N, C-alpha and C positions, 0 to 999 in steps of 0.2 A: 567649533569649525567642523568637527566630525559629524555633527547632526546635519550640517549643510552639504558637505561633500566628503566622501571617503571611498577608498577602493580596498577590498580585502579578499583573501582567499575564500572560496566557497567550495569546499571539498578539494580534491586533488586536481580536478580537471577544469574548474571554473573560477571566475572572479566575480565579485559582487560590487557593483557601483551604486552608491547611495548619493542622491542629488536632490536636495530640498524635499525630502520625504518620499521620493520615488526610488524604487529599487530596480536595477537592471542587471540581470545575470548574463554573463557571456563566457564563451569557451576560451581558455588560454590558447595562444597562437599555436603552440606545438600540437595540442590535442585537436584544435579546429582543423589543422592540416590532415591529421590522421583520420578524423571523422569524414573529411571531404573525400578521402581515398577509399572509404567503405564500399565494398562491392554492392551493397544494397542500393546505393544511388544509381547504379547501372540498371538494376531491375526497375527502379522507379522511373528513370529517364526514358526507358524503352517500354514503359507501361506493361510490363510482364505481370501476369496474374499473381497477386500478392500471396495467395495461398500456396504457390509453388516454390516460394523462396526456401532454400535449404536451411537447416538449423545452423546455429552459430558454431564456430570452431575455436580452438585455442583456449586461452584463459577464460573467456566469456562462457564457453560451453562447460568448462570444468566447474565454474562457480554456479552455473545454472543447475548442474547435476548435484552439486553439494547442497544447494538450497532445496532441491527436490527431496533430498534425504531428510531435511528438517521438516518439510511438509508431510512426508510419510510418517514421521514420528508424531507430529501434531495429530494426524489422522488416527494413529494408534491410541494416543492418550485420550482423545475425545471419545473413541469407541469404548475404551475401558471405563470411562467415567460418565457415559451417557450424556455427552455434551454435543451440541450441534454447531457446525460451522459450514461455510461454503466459499467457493472461489469468488474473488471480488476484483474489481478494477482491471488493471492490465493483465492479470493472470487469467481472468475470465475471458478477456478479449483474445488472449493467446490460445486458450482452449478452443474457442469457437472458430477462430480464423486459421490457426496453425496446428491445432490438436496438441499444443505444447507451448513452450515459451515463445513470445515474440522474439525473432532471431537476434535483434539488437538490444534486448532487455535481459536482465539477469535476476531481478528481485521477484518476490512472491507476495501477493496480497490476498488475504482472506478476511471474512467478516463473521461476527458472532452477535447474537442478541445479548443485551447487557447482562442478564442474569447468568448466562453461561460464561460470558467474557470475564466476569468477576471471579469465576471459579478456576480458570485455566492455569493460573500460576501454581496453585496448590495441587492441581491435578498432575502437572508435570513433576512436581516434587514427589508425588506418590507413585506415578506410573511410568515415567520415562525409562526406556530400556538402555539409554546411553547417558552415563553420568555427566558427559560434557554438553548435553543438549538441555536447555532450560528455557523457561519463559519468565519475563519480568517487565516492569514498567520502564520506559526509557524517555527521558526528557530530550527533546530535539536540541542539538547543538546550535542550530540556526534560528530557532524560534523557541524561547524558553517558556512560552505559554502553550506548548504542545507536549502531550505526554500520552503515549499509547503503549500497548503490550507488544513485545517482539519475542518470537522464538529465536534463540541465539545459540552460539557455540562458544564455549569457554576459550578455545584455542585459536579462534579466528573471528574477530569482531566484524569482519566484512560480510559474514554470512548472516542472514536473518530472514524471517517471515514476519511481515507486518500483519497485525490483527486489528481490525477496525471495528469498534462497537456500533451496533445499531440500536436505537432506542424506539420504544413504542410511543408514537405521538398521540395515538388514541382518537384521532378524528380524521375522516377522509376529506381531503382538500381538493379543490379544482386546481388545474394547472396554474392559473393566474394566482391563486392563493398560495400555492407552493413556492412560486417565484418570489412573491412579496415576502413570505415568511423567511425564505432563504436570505434575502437582503437584510432582514432584521437580524438573523443569526450571524451574518458576516459583520454587522456593526457591533454585535456583542463580542465577537472574537477580536475586533480591532481594539475595543475598550480593554479587553483582557490582556492583550499584548502590551499595553501601556503600563500595566501593573508589574509585569515581570521584566525588569531591566537587567537582572543578573540571574544566573542559573541557581535554582533552589533544589533541595532534595525532591526526588520524584514523588514521594508520599505527600509532601506539602503541595506540590503542583497539581497532582491528580485530585486531591481533595478540594482544592480551591476551584479548579476548572469545573469539576462535576457539580459542586455547590452553586457556582456562579451561573453556569449554563442551564442546568436542570431547573433551578429555582425560577428562572425567567422564561423557560420554554415549556417544561413538562408538568409543573406543579398544578396548573389549572386545566389540564387536559380533559377533554370530553371522553368518557369511557365508550369505546367502540371496539368490539372484538376484531373487526376487520378494517380498522382505521389504518392510516399511513404509518410508515416508519421514517425516522430521520437518521441520516448517516453521520457518524463521526463527530459528535459534539466536542470530543476531546482533541480534535485535530483540525487545523485550518487547511482548507483546500480551495481550488479554483472552480469547482463545479458550479454551474449556474443554478442547479436545482438539487437540494440536499434531501429531497423527499422521494419515497417510493411507495406505490400502492401495494396493499396487502397481497393481491393476487399475482403480482410480479414476483414476489418472494415465495409464496406458498402454493402448492406443496413443494418441498425441496425434491430435486431429482439428482441424477448423476451426469457427469460429462467426462469425456476422455481428455486426459492431460498427460503427455509424455508416456502414453501406453497404459496408463492407470486410470481407473474410474474414481473420480472425486466428487463430493457434493457440489451441487450447483443450484442456483435459484430457479424458480419455475419458468420464467420467461426471460432468458438472457437477451433476446433480440430487443425487447422493450427497454430493458435496463441499459444495454450498451448503446442503443440509438440515442437515448436521453443523454448519456455521458459524452459520446464521441461523434454523434451525427452519423455519417456514413462510415461505419467502422470497418467496412471491407475495402475502403480506399486507402491509398498511401497517406500517411500523415504529412503535414507541411515540413516537419523536421524529423529526420531519422536520428535518434539518440545514440548514446554509446554505452548505456547501462551504468550501473553504479560502480562497477569494479573492473571494467575492461582494461584500464591502464594502471591499475594499482601495482606497486612494487611489494610483492608478498615476501615475507621472511620464510625460513625453512619450516618452522613449526606450523605456520598457516598453510603452506603448500602441502605438508604431510596430512593435516586435518582434512583439507579439501580432497586429497587423493583417497583417503580412507572412506570418506563419506560417499563420494561418487562411485566408488567400487562396491559399495554395500548394496546388494540386490534385494535385501530383505524388505518385504512389504510392511 
């Protein structure tokens, strides 16, 4: 019966409805009301320039600044170990549109090429200045066939920086070819999800995902120094196109984020337009961040306070 119909918690603020193979995520009534009262809806309703929205306040801002401290530590570790990374996804969007966090979001996304990605866990063990900040593989609690590296804090599991791997596809594709290949990758991910019915150790999940996906996608690649990149084989996502041209990424440059210069891909406009369409417009839904309504314990609050007050670059 559960395979036909079920309702379960999806994090603290949402519920997940499963019906005949379909999944529908919806906000719990209490949090839906709080979200509807968000001041950002006023800005949207009155079509006020989205770039003029003030930063978040309260717990959301505290968590943003604590996550920023994790990003600064990642930046330090990468520089110490000659590893490259760059702002990705919503964090890149926030940098371009708000020069910092999207006001209603609190997480951080970055990306690395696979060779550097595989070295970042050991690099943290060797070079992190804070013994409570580390990097490790994490299997998704909501999809056991997903496993990515996160920068985390030992005393506050709600803080994290997601690191997404980019792989060298090795061949330049047309837009139509990219879209067709993306559909194929999504079908592989669907097959993979059927294999993982229960949570397995991250080492086993990671090995199986990499073996399964790279064998079918990258083994027979055409060698091309300026071929496309494919985003996140280890992670399932809703993007319609998982491929990026070489010149969109290279050469890396920098961009301001929360008053600090961080690495950025070469053509953020091309990248963000492909992901979000008109990324300077208001989204259809204004979210609540991952941790806006969390009930934090005293140790977690103390860890966040210490991190957000740390001004060291």
